[in-house]
C-alpha positions in Angstrom: 10.2 34.2 42.7 11.5 36.4 41.0 14.2 34.7 40.2 11.2 32.6 38.3 10.1 35.2 36.7 13.5 36.4 35.3 13.9 32.5 34.2 10.3 33.1 32.5 11.5 36.9 30.8 15.5 34.6 29.6 13.5 31.7 27.7 10.8 33.9 25.8 14.5 35.8 24.4 15.9 33.0 22.9 12.5 31.1 21.7 12.0 34.6 19.6 15.8 34.6 18.8 14.9 31.0 17.3 12.5 31.2 15.6 14.1 34.1 13.7 17.2 31.7 13.1 14.0 29.2 11.0 13.2 32.1 9.3 16.3 33.6 7.9 18.0 30.2 7.0 15.3 29.3 3.9 15.8 33.2 2.8 19.6 32.4 1.9 19.9 29.3 0.6 16.0 29.1 -0.7 17.2 30.3 -4.3 19.7 27.5 -4.8 18.4 24.8 -3.4 15.5 25.2 -6.2 17.4 25.2 -9.0 18.7 22.2 -7.8 15.2 21.0 -7.9 14.5 22.2 -10.8 18.3 20.7 -12.6 16.4 18.2 -11.4 13.3 17.6 -12.6 14.8 19.1 -16.6 17.1 15.9 -15.9 14.3 13.6 -14.8 12.2 14.7 -17.7 15.0 14.8 -20.3 15.6 11.1 -19.2 12.8 10.1 -19.2 11.6 10.9 -22.5 14.6 8.9 -24.1 13.3 6.4 -22.4 9.9 6.6 -24.4 11.4 7.2 -27.4 13.2 4.8 -27.3 10.6 1.8 -25.9 8.9 3.7 -29.3 11.3 3.0 -31.6 12.1 -0.2 -30.3 8.5 -1.3 -30.7 8.1 0.1 -34.6 11.5 -2.0 -34.9 10.8 -5.0 -33.2 7.9 -4.9 -36.0 9.5 -4.2 -38.7 12.4 -7.4 -37.7 9.2 -9.6 -37.1 7.8 -8.6 -39.9 10.3 -9.5 -41.9 11.0 -13.5 -39.9 7.0 -14.0 -40.4 7.2 -13.3 -44.4 10.0 -15.5 -44.7 9.0 -18.5 -42.7 5.6 -18.2 -43.7 6.8 -18.2 -47.7 8.8 -21.4 -46.4 5.4 -23.3 -44.9 4.0 -22.6 -48.4 7.2 -24.2 -50.3 7.0 -27.3 -47.5 3.5 -28.1 -48.1 3.6 -27.4 -51.9 6.7 -30.1 -51.2 4.5 -32.4 -49.9 1.8 -32.2 -52.3 4.5 -33.2 -54.6 4.3 -36.6 -54.1 0.2 -36.2 -54.6 1.4 -35.3 -58.4 3.9 -37.9 -59.1 1.7 -40.3 -58.2 -1.5 -38.9 -59.8 1.5 -38.7 -63.1 1.8 -42.2 -62.7 -1.1 -43.8 -62.3 -2.6 -41.4 -65.7 0.6 -43.1 -67.5 0.3 -46.3 -66.4 -3.7 -46.4 -66.9 -5.0 -49.1 -64.1 -2.5 -51.1 -61.5 -3.3 -53.8 -59.6 -3.3 -53.6 -55.8 0.0 -55.2 -54.4 1.8 -52.2 -56.9 -0.9 -49.5 -55.5 0.3 -50.8 -52.4 3.9 -50.8 -53.5 3.5 -47.1 -54.4 1.4 -46.1 -51.4 4.0 -47.4 -48.8 7.3 -45.9 -51.4 5.7 -42.4 -50.7 5.0 -42.5 -47.2 7.7 -43.5 -46.8 10.4 -41.3 -48.4 7.6 -38.4 -47.4 8.0 -37.4 -43.9 4.4 -37.3 -42.4 2.9 -38.6 -45.1 1.4 -41.3 -43.0 -1.7 -42.6 -45.5 -2.3 -42.3 -49.5 -5.7 -43.3 -51.0 -7.2 -43.2 -54.1 -11.1 -42.0 -53.7 -13.1 -42.7 -57.9 -17.0 -42.0 -58.6 -19.4 -43.8 -56.5 -17.1 -45.5 -54.7 -15.6 -45.5 -51.0 -11.5 -44.4 -50.5 -9.5 -47.0 -51.1 -6.4 -47.1 -48.8 -2.9 -47.7 -51.1 -1.2 -47.4 -47.1 -3.8 -46.8 -44.3 -2.6 -44.7 -41.8 -0.5 -47.0 -39.0 -1.4 -47.0 -35.6 -5.1 -45.9 -35.5 -7.6 -47.9 -34.9 -10.4 -49.3 -37.0 -12.8 -46.7 -35.3 -10.3 -44.1 -35.3 -9.7 -45.0 -39.3 -13.2 -45.1 -40.3 -14.4 -41.3 -38.3 -11.3 -40.0 -40.3 -12.6 -41.6 -43.4 -16.0 -39.8 -42.3 -14.3 -36.4 -42.0 -12.8 -36.7 -45.4 -16.0 -37.9 -47.3 -17.7 -34.9 -45.8 -15.6 -32.6 -47.3 -15.2 -34.1 -50.6 -19.3 -33.8 -50.9 -19.1 -30.3 -51.2 -19.6 -29.0 -55.2 -16.3 -29.7 -57.5 -14.0 -30.7 -54.2 -12.5 -33.2 -56.6 -12.0 -31.5 -59.2 -9.1 -28.9 -57.7 -6.3 -29.2 -56.1 -7.9 -28.5 -52.2 -6.1 -28.9 -48.6 -7.6 -28.8 -45.2 -7.7 -29.8 -42.0 -9.6 -32.7 -39.8 -9.6 -32.9 -36.3 -10.7 -36.3 -34.7 -12.7 -37.4 -31.8 -9.4 -37.9 -30.4 -8.2 -34.5 -30.9 -5.9 -35.4 -34.1 -4.9 -33.8 -36.2 -5.0 -34.2 -39.6 -4.0 -32.2 -42.7 -5.0 -34.1 -45.9 -3.8 -32.8 -49.2 -6.4 -33.7 -52.8 -5.2 -33.6 -55.5 -7.0 -34.5 -58.8 -6.5 -37.2 -61.0 -7.0 -35.4 -64.2 -8.2 -31.5 -65.3 -10.8 -33.6 -67.4 -14.0 -31.8 -65.9 -15.8 -35.4 -66.0 -13.4 -37.5 -64.5 -13.6 -36.8 -60.6 -11.2 -39.2 -59.0 -8.4 -37.8 -56.8 -5.7 -39.6 -54.7 -5.8 -38.1 -51.6 -3.2 -37.9 -48.2 -3.0 -38.2 -44.5 -0.2 -36.1 -42.7 0.2 -36.5 -39.6 -0.2 -32.0 -38.5 1.1 -31.9 -35.3 4.5 -33.5 -35.7 4.5 -31.4 -39.5 4.0 -28.3 -37.4 6.5 -28.5 -34.6 9.0 -29.8 -36.7 8.8 -26.8 -39.2 8.2 -24.5 -36.4 11.5 -25.3 -34.3 13.9 -25.8 -36.3 15.6 -23.1 -38.6 14.6 -19.6 -39.2 11.7 -19.5 -36.0 14.2 -20.9 -33.0 13.6 -18.3 -30.2 10.7 -16.7 -32.2 7.6 -17.9 -30.3 4.6 -18.2 -32.9 1.5 -19.8 -33.1 -0.8 -21.0 -36.5 -4.8 -20.3 -36.5 -7.0 -22.0 -38.8 -9.9 -19.0 -38.3 -10.2 -19.3 -33.8 -8.3 -23.0 -34.8 -5.2 -22.8 -33.0 -3.0 -25.5 -34.9 0.1 -24.5 -33.6 1.7 -22.9 -30.0 5.2 -22.8 -29.2 5.7 -23.2 -25.6 7.3 -20.0 -25.2 4.2 -18.0 -26.7 3.5 -14.4 -24.3 -0.8 -14.9 -24.1 -2.8 -11.6 -24.2 -2.4 -8.8 -21.0 -4.8 -5.7 -20.8 -2.2 -3.9 -19.6 0.0 -4.3 -22.1 -0.4 -6.8 -24.8 2.4 -7.5 -26.9 3.6 -6.9 -29.6 2.3 -9.3 -32.8 2.9 -9.5 -36.1 0.8 -11.2 -38.9 0.5 -13.1 -42.0 -2.0 -15.1 -44.0 -1.1 -18.0 -45.5 -3.7 -19.9 -48.4 -2.3 -23.0 -49.8 -6.0 -23.9 -52.2 -9.1 -22.9 -50.6 -6.9 -23.4 -46.6 -6.9 -20.0 -45.3 -4.9 -19.8 -41.9 -2.4 -17.2 -40.2 0.7 -16.8 -38.9 1.4 -15.0 -35.6 4.9 -13.8 -35.0 6.1 -11.5 -31.3 9.8 -10.4 -31.0 12.0 -12.9 -30.4 15.5 -13.0 -28.9 17.5 -11.4 -32.1 20.0 -7.9 -32.4 17.0 -5.4 -32.6 16.2 -7.0 -28.7 19.6 -7.4 -27.8 20.3 -3.0 -29.0 17.0 -2.5 -27.2 17.7 -4.1 -23.7 21.6 -2.6 -23.4 20.2 0.6 -24.8 17.5 0.9 -22.1 20.0 -0.1 -19.4 22.8 2.8 -20.3 19.7 5.1 -20.3 18.8 3.1 -16.6 22.5 3.7 -15.1 22.8 6.9 -16.8 19.2 8.0 -14.9 20.6 6.3 -11.5 24.0 8.3 -12.4 22.3 11.5 -12.9 19.8 11.1 -9.9 22.6 10.4 -7.2 25.1 13.8 -9.2 21.7 15.7 -8.7 20.6 15.2 -5.3 24.2 15.1 -3.3 24.4 18.5 -4.8 20.9 19.1 -3.5 22.2 17.7 -0.1 25.4 19.9 -0.3 23.8 23.3 -1.4 21.3 22.1 2.2 23.5 20.2 4.5 24.1 23.9 6.0 21.2 24.9 6.8 19.2 21.2 7.4 22.0 21.6 10.2 21.0 24.4 11.4 17.7 24.1 11.4 18.5 20.1 13.4 20.4 22.3 16.1 18.0 25.6 16.3 15.0 22.7 16.8 16.6 20.7 19.2 17.5 23.5 21.2 14.5 24.9 20.1 12.8 21.9 22.3 15.5 21.7 25.1 14.4 25.2 26.1 10.8 25.0 25.5 10.7 21.6 27.8 12.7 23.9 30.5 9.5 26.1 30.0 7.6 24.4 30.5 8.9 22.8 33.9 9.4 26.4 35.1 5.8 27.4 34.2 5.0 24.3 36.7 7.2 25.5 39.6 6.3 29.0 39.3 2.2 27.6 39.8 1.9 24.4 41.3 2.9 22.5 44.8 5.9 19.9 44.4 4.1 17.8 47.1 0.6 17.7 46.7 0.4 18.8 42.7 -2.5 21.2 43.4 -2.1 25.2 42.5 0.3 27.2 45.3 0.3 30.3 46.7 1.4 32.8 44.2 -0.9 31.9 41.2 -3.9 31.3 43.6 -3.5 34.7 45.0 -3.3 36.1 41.1 -6.0 34.1 40.0 -8.0 34.7 42.5 -8.0 38.7 41.9 -9.0 38.2 38.1 -12.1 36.3 40.1 -13.0 39.1 41.8 -13.1 40.6 38.9 -14.8 39.4 36.8 -17.5 38.1 40.1 -17.8 42.4 40.7 -18.4 42.8 36.6 -20.7 41.1 36.3 -22.3 41.0 39.1 -21.5 37.3 40.1 -21.2 35.3 43.2 -18.0 34.3 44.4 -17.1 32.8 47.8 -13.9 31.4 48.8 -12.8 28.5 51.6 -10.1 28.5 54.2 -9.4 24.4 54.4 -7.0 23.3 57.9 -6.2 20.1 58.4 -7.1 18.5 62.2 -4.6 17.4 64.5 -2.0 17.3 61.2 0.8 18.5 63.6 0.1 16.1 66.4 0.6 13.0 63.0 3.8 15.2 62.3 5.0 15.3 65.9 4.5 11.3 66.6 5.1 9.3 63.5 7.5 11.8 61.2 6.6 14.7 58.8 7.3 11.5 55.4 3.3 10.5 57.4 2.2 14.3 57.7 3.8 14.2 53.8 1.4 11.0 53.2 -1.5 13.1 54.4 -0.7 16.2 52.6 -1.6 14.1 49.2 -4.2 12.9 50.5 -6.0 15.8 51.1 -5.2 17.0 48.2 -7.0 13.9 46.6 -9.6 13.9 48.5 -10.5 18.2 47.5 -10.3 17.2 44.1 -13.0 14.6 44.5 -14.9 16.8 45.9 -14.8 19.3 44.1 -15.9 21.0 41.0 -12.8 21.7 38.0 -13.7 25.0 37.4 -13.1 25.6 41.3 -9.7 26.5 42.2 -7.7 24.8 45.0 -4.0 25.6 46.3 -1.6 25.0 48.9 -1.5 28.1 51.6 1.1 26.8 53.2 1.6 23.8 55.7 -1.8 21.7 56.2 -3.7 25.1 55.1 -4.8 24.9 51.7 -7.8 27.3 50.7 -10.6 27.3 47.6 -12.1 29.2 45.1 -15.8 28.7 44.2 -16.9 31.2 41.5 -20.6 30.9 41.1 -21.4 29.9 43.6 -23.5 31.8 46.4 -23.5 31.6 50.7 -26.3 28.3 50.3 -24.9 26.3 48.3 -21.1 26.9 49.7 -22.1 25.7 52.7 -23.6 22.0 51.6 -20.1 22.0 49.6 -18.9 22.9 53.4 -21.2 20.5 54.9 -19.2 17.6 52.8 -15.5 18.3 53.8 -16.4 18.1 57.5 -17.7 15.5 56.8 -14.6 14.2 55.0 -13.1 11.0 56.8 -9.6 10.0 55.6 -8.4 6.8 55.5 -4.5 6.2 56.6 -2.1 4.9 53.5 -0.8 2.4 53.6 2.3 2.7 54.1 2.4 4.9 56.8 2.7 3.7 60.0 0.6 1.6 61.9 -1.6 3.6 64.5 -2.1 6.4 62.0 -5.7 7.7 62.9 -7.9 8.9 60.4 -8.0 13.3 60.5 -10.8 15.6 59.3 -10.7 18.7 57.2 -12.0 21.9 59.5 -13.3 24.9 56.3 -13.9 28.1 56.6 -16.3 30.1 54.3 -16.2 33.7 53.3 -19.2 35.7 52.6 -20.4 36.5 49.8 -18.4 39.4 47.9 -19.4 43.0 47.6 -18.5 45.6 45.1 -16.4 47.3 48.1 -14.4 43.3 48.9 -11.0 42.9 48.0 -9.2 39.5 47.4 -7.9 40.2 50.7 -10.7 40.7 52.4 -12.2 37.5 51.1 -9.5 35.7 53.0 -9.5 37.4 55.6 -13.3 36.9 55.6 -12.4 33.0 55.5 -9.6 32.6 57.7 -11.7 34.1 60.7 -14.4 31.7 60.0 -11.6 28.8 59.8 -10.5 30.6 63.8 -14.4 30.1 64.6 -14.3 26.5 63.0 -11.4 24.9 65.0 -12.4 26.5 67.8 -15.5 25.4 68.9 -13.7 21.9 67.5 -11.3 22.7 69.8 -14.4 23.7 73.1 -16.5 20.1 72.0 -13.0 18.4 72.3 -12.7 19.5 75.7 -16.0 18.7 77.2 -15.7 15.7 75.8 -12.2 14.5 77.4 -13.7 16.5 80.4 -17.5 14.4 81.4 -14.7 11.9 80.6 -12.5 12.4 83.2 -15.3 13.2 86.1 -17.0 10.0 85.2 
């Protein structure tokens, strides 16, 4: 076994050299790697700062650009509504000059005003103590819808001083149709409360206004307190995680107080920000890739050496495990071999003497093993030995030390076992009848075990004394078995 010890020594030396290489390689290149990592971190922080600053400046520019657009849009909306009020003002002045008009003339004037004013659907006149008289009633409405519109308008006109000053308000019917009602007093005389009334289709008016001209591409909505008068299709809803940029502007016409809200649309500012973000992202990717390549170049040699050492160390470790297994294990049965058992028995003897604990040793022999080899061959003998090893493992404790001593002999060390306990173990092993393996040739008889036991160790005993004592006991046991078999066959012959 000298070559095995020599191989273990060589493996230990190679393991120590591998550990030295693993500790030397990082110490030589760690400064460069740390510098490259610090540079990567610095460049990343700078690029992230530039991106954050660009986004902040972009939001400011978006707000400024959107604020200018919404201001212009609000002024245009007011001018558009005031131009439609001009139709009512013209009719009021005409009625003031003419005094009284016939029903036919009123219908003609109302029809002309509706035909020449966009989104104006009806013109009417209301005087003190009288109901609303339509010069040109809104077309396409049923009697119920028209009555509902008149009731809603009359309810608003019952407010104090509602007919003395120009008024603009929104009326919603049950069909969720919104009407823009404009009221123009006939005169500024406080004693006269008559007024011209114009009914406009609010949805179509706002749709035409917000989908044309300067507001193309800008999400916008118009609110009357909490009620939504108009909302574009590309309006982005509020999100708690990242709310969109919204710019507001009040729109006041007479007593109507509306709020116009706008989000940034497609403009030069948006395009500039998009190109800037794309440029910064591209620079970040290029810088990250470049620095990563530098780091890999600096660490490539160390990494390659580490991988080579790791592979060789793993192979050496597997070889050492295999050598250690071959040095301590019997290849056929998987039990410990004779060398390992003798070393372990010496250690157990020293422990038993020092702490005054019992220790027993068993010697086990397979009965009739030579006859099995002679009649059925060595293959059947190997099967029997494997089965014996399996039975010994099942019958003994995990703390017991089982080894193949040589040939068909097995040896067992029983720590913490007295003579009486060892005798019970012997009785159990002698009763074992090893079954014939299925792969063995037919006709192979079952085999039994002969067991010899040593005396309990005393302070003067050596490991060799225990083995000698167990061997003598085994010889005596086999001799008794031989004599019993001889008497049995002799009696059979005599009869």
